[in-house]
Steps between C-alpha positions, in 0.01 A plus 500: 500500500486475118314827475767673711769355276315626191498856654867477603589379143335798342653747749842345454475532125396865527782576746747338266390713209504819714853417608607455140325824404692679772829363368436554128306825478566701815868425570642642178312833528434562871766327713393663828140383452633153411697480826199620693270238349742215495475395863118490546447339159780248556393418848133445407610281202730299725223438756256400227759273335572315828126471567445362150769231541394407856133472394596300190687243718214481748251455221719225347425282804140612554395468137728198424678678214780308334857630494463610135211729578679650797807550282305685233333718758838574654667582169208723399563726802831622347367553148318828424129428456563145619277524805211624286539192281500276809195676639315452173603140427539328837288708739186567300292283731567714811 
C-alpha cells in the first residue's frame, strides 16, 4: 500500500501543478481552451487529492504514524511541490 501511496503522491503533485499552469498561463490568453481543460484537469486532481488523503489516513494506522507525521503529509498536499517533498523524505523506502 505504501508503493501505491507513493505513486498517488507523485500523480497528485503533477495534477496540482498542471491545474496551476492552466490557471496561470492558459487562462489569460486562451479563455476558451481554459474552460475546456478546467473540468478534466480539476476532476482528476480532485480524485487524486481524495485518494491521497484517504491513503494517508489508512497508512497512519497500518504504519503506526504519529499525528505529527500525518499532519505534515496532509499539509503538504495543499502546498505546490509538497507531495514531491513527502515522497522524497517520508516514502523513500517504498
